[in-house]
C-alpha positions as CSV (number, residue, x, y, z in Angstrom):
1,X,74.0,12.5,35.1
2,X,76.2,14.2,37.7
3,X,76.9,17.9,37.1
4,X,80.1,19.8,37.6
5,X,80.6,21.3,41.0
6,X,80.5,25.1,41.4
7,X,84.2,25.1,42.3
8,X,85.2,23.2,39.1
9,X,83.0,25.4,36.9
10,X,84.3,28.7,38.4
11,X,87.9,27.6,38.2
12,X,87.4,26.6,34.6
13,X,85.7,29.9,33.7
14,X,88.3,31.9,35.7
15,X,91.1,30.3,33.6
16,X,89.2,31.1,30.4
17,X,88.7,34.7,31.4
18,X,92.4,35.1,32.4
19,X,93.4,33.8,29.0
20,X,95.2,30.7,30.3
21,X,95.5,27.5,28.4
22,X,92.7,25.3,29.7
23,X,93.7,21.7,29.7
24,X,91.1,20.1,31.9
25,X,89.8,17.4,29.6
26,X,87.3,16.1,32.2
27,X,85.5,19.4,32.4
28,X,85.6,20.1,28.7
29,X,84.3,16.6,27.9
30,X,81.5,17.0,30.4
31,X,80.6,20.4,28.9
32,X,80.4,18.8,25.5
33,X,77.7,16.4,26.5
34,X,75.8,18.2,29.3
35,X,73.6,21.1,28.1
36,X,72.8,22.3,31.6
37,X,76.4,22.7,32.7
38,X,77.3,24.2,29.3
39,X,74.5,26.9,29.8
40,X,75.7,27.5,33.4
41,X,79.3,28.0,32.1
42,X,78.2,30.4,29.4
43,X,76.1,32.4,31.9
44,X,78.9,32.6,34.4
45,X,81.4,33.6,31.7
46,X,79.1,36.4,30.6
47,X,78.5,37.6,34.2
48,X,82.2,37.7,35.0
49,X,83.0,39.6,31.8
50,X,80.4,42.2,32.8
51,X,81.6,42.5,36.4
52,X,85.2,43.0,35.3
53,X,84.4,46.0,33.1
54,X,84.7,49.6,34.3
55,X,83.0,50.0,37.7
56,X,80.9,52.8,36.2
57,X,79.0,50.1,34.3
58,X,76.6,48.0,36.3
59,X,74.8,44.9,34.9
60,X,71.0,45.2,35.1
61,X,69.6,44.1,38.4
62,X,67.4,41.5,36.5
63,X,70.6,39.9,35.1
64,X,72.2,39.7,38.6
65,X,69.0,38.2,40.0
66,X,68.8,35.7,37.2
67,X,72.4,34.6,37.8
68,X,71.7,34.1,41.5
69,X,68.7,32.0,40.7
70,X,70.7,30.0,38.2
71,X,73.6,29.1,40.5
72,X,71.8,28.7,43.8
73,X,70.6,25.2,43.1
74,X,74.2,24.2,42.2
75,X,75.5,25.0,45.7
76,X,76.0,21.5,47.1
77,X,77.4,20.5,50.5
78,X,80.9,19.2,50.6
79,X,81.6,15.8,52.1
80,X,82.1,17.5,55.4
81,X,78.5,18.7,55.3
82,X,79.1,22.4,54.9
83,X,78.7,24.8,52.0
84,X,81.7,26.4,50.5
85,X,79.8,29.5,49.4
86,X,76.4,30.8,50.5
87,X,74.8,33.6,48.5
88,X,72.9,35.9,50.9
89,X,69.6,37.4,49.8
90,X,68.9,41.2,50.2
91,X,65.7,41.5,52.2
92,X,65.8,45.2,53.1
93,X,67.3,48.3,51.4
94,X,66.5,51.9,52.4
95,X,67.0,53.0,48.8
96,X,63.8,51.2,47.9
97,X,61.9,52.7,50.8
98,X,60.1,56.1,50.1
99,X,61.1,59.0,52.2
100,X,58.4,60.3,54.5
101,X,56.4,63.3,53.3
102,X,57.9,66.6,54.5
103,X,61.2,65.0,55.6
104,X,64.3,67.0,54.4
105,X,67.9,65.9,54.7
106,X,71.1,67.7,53.9
107,X,73.4,65.5,51.8
108,X,73.0,61.8,50.9
109,X,71.5,59.7,53.7
110,X,73.3,56.6,54.9
111,X,72.1,53.5,53.0
112,X,70.9,50.6,55.2
113,X,70.9,47.0,53.9
114,X,69.9,43.8,55.5
115,X,71.1,40.5,54.0
116,X,70.0,37.0,55.1
117,X,71.6,33.6,54.5
118,X,69.8,30.8,56.4
119,X,69.9,31.7,60.1
120,X,72.5,34.4,59.7
121,X,71.7,38.1,59.1
122,X,74.2,40.7,58.0
123,X,73.2,44.3,58.7
124,X,75.2,46.8,56.7
125,X,75.2,50.7,56.7
126,X,77.0,52.6,53.9
127,X,77.7,56.3,54.3
128,X,79.0,58.3,51.4
129,X,81.6,61.0,52.0
130,X,81.0,63.4,49.2
131,X,83.9,65.6,50.1
132,X,86.6,63.1,49.1
133,X,84.6,60.6,47.0
134,X,84.9,57.8,49.6
135,X,82.6,55.7,51.8
136,X,82.4,54.3,55.3
137,X,80.9,50.8,55.6
138,X,79.9,49.4,59.0
139,X,77.9,46.3,59.8
140,X,77.1,43.5,62.2
141,X,76.8,39.7,61.7
142,X,73.8,38.4,63.6
143,X,72.3,34.9,64.2
144,X,68.8,33.7,65.1
145,X,70.5,31.6,67.6
146,X,71.8,33.0,70.9
147,X,75.4,33.5,69.8
148,X,77.7,36.2,68.5
149,X,80.2,35.9,65.6
150,X,83.3,37.4,67.2
151,X,86.7,37.4,65.5
152,X,85.0,36.4,62.2
153,X,86.9,37.4,59.0
154,X,85.2,39.9,56.8
155,X,86.4,41.2,53.4
156,X,85.5,43.7,50.7
157,X,86.1,42.5,47.1
158,X,86.1,44.6,43.9
159,X,86.4,43.2,40.4
160,X,87.4,39.8,41.8
161,X,90.1,41.1,44.1
162,X,90.0,41.4,47.9
163,X,90.7,45.1,48.6
164,X,90.2,45.3,52.4
165,X,90.0,42.8,55.3
166,X,88.9,43.0,58.9
167,X,87.4,40.9,61.7
168,X,84.3,41.3,63.8
169,X,84.4,42.3,67.5
170,X,82.9,40.5,70.4
171,X,79.3,41.3,69.3
172,X,79.8,40.7,65.6
173,X,80.4,44.3,64.5
174,X,82.9,45.3,61.8
175,X,83.8,48.4,59.9
176,X,85.7,49.6,56.8
177,X,86.5,53.3,57.2
178,X,87.2,55.9,54.5
179,X,87.6,53.5,51.5
180,X,87.5,54.6,47.9
181,X,84.1,54.4,46.1
182,X,83.9,51.3,44.0
183,X,81.5,48.4,43.4
184,X,82.0,46.1,46.4
185,X,80.9,42.6,47.3
186,X,81.3,41.6,50.9
187,X,82.1,38.2,52.2
188,X,81.9,36.7,55.8
189,X,83.8,33.6,56.6
190,X,81.8,31.3,58.9
191,X,82.4,27.7,59.9
192,X,79.4,26.8,57.7
193,X,81.0,28.4,54.7
194,X,81.6,31.8,53.1
195,X,78.6,34.0,53.0
196,X,78.7,36.4,50.0
197,X,76.8,39.7,49.8
198,X,76.7,41.0,46.3
199,X,76.8,44.7,45.6
200,X,76.8,46.2,49.1
201,X,77.9,49.3,47.3
202,X,77.8,50.3,43.6
203,X,80.6,52.4,42.1
204,X,78.2,54.9,40.6
205,X,76.2,55.6,43.8
């Protein structure tokens, strides 16, 4: 049995969450006979509801990881041979690295994260500005191949809404300066598809 595409499923769940009248008979009829797609719909619905709550609430990391594992196999190439959305994996986070013995630092140190999606790495550094409860986020889009991602659109999203946009420079660097603290997801639009980095910053950190 063919399963629902990620796009059809997310559009359906978005409509349900928004309280719109859902009249897609094909999706509903499929959900009534396909247990796998029904479970995926329920999981996505629960995850969206959690993410749309107050930014001070964060779903457990185990729940987010479980959701990634659930939907990763559903990401299928389009007829053009490219992915519409690619979920990047976090492979390094300085918050999870112990500080060297005897090292002291005034204030909160910048947080360094490295995400990977296929042959593309996204290096991100987040610095907290305690004086005005804001952050500065800078990064670079890198490739294992000998090329740079210049003039590539990058956006910061919060609670399902794009809050800030920018583009990379000639060596793939980008920055978001002095933005309010919130829980942000970052997306990079590449020819291969949109790479999504979940929780590059959490609202309560």
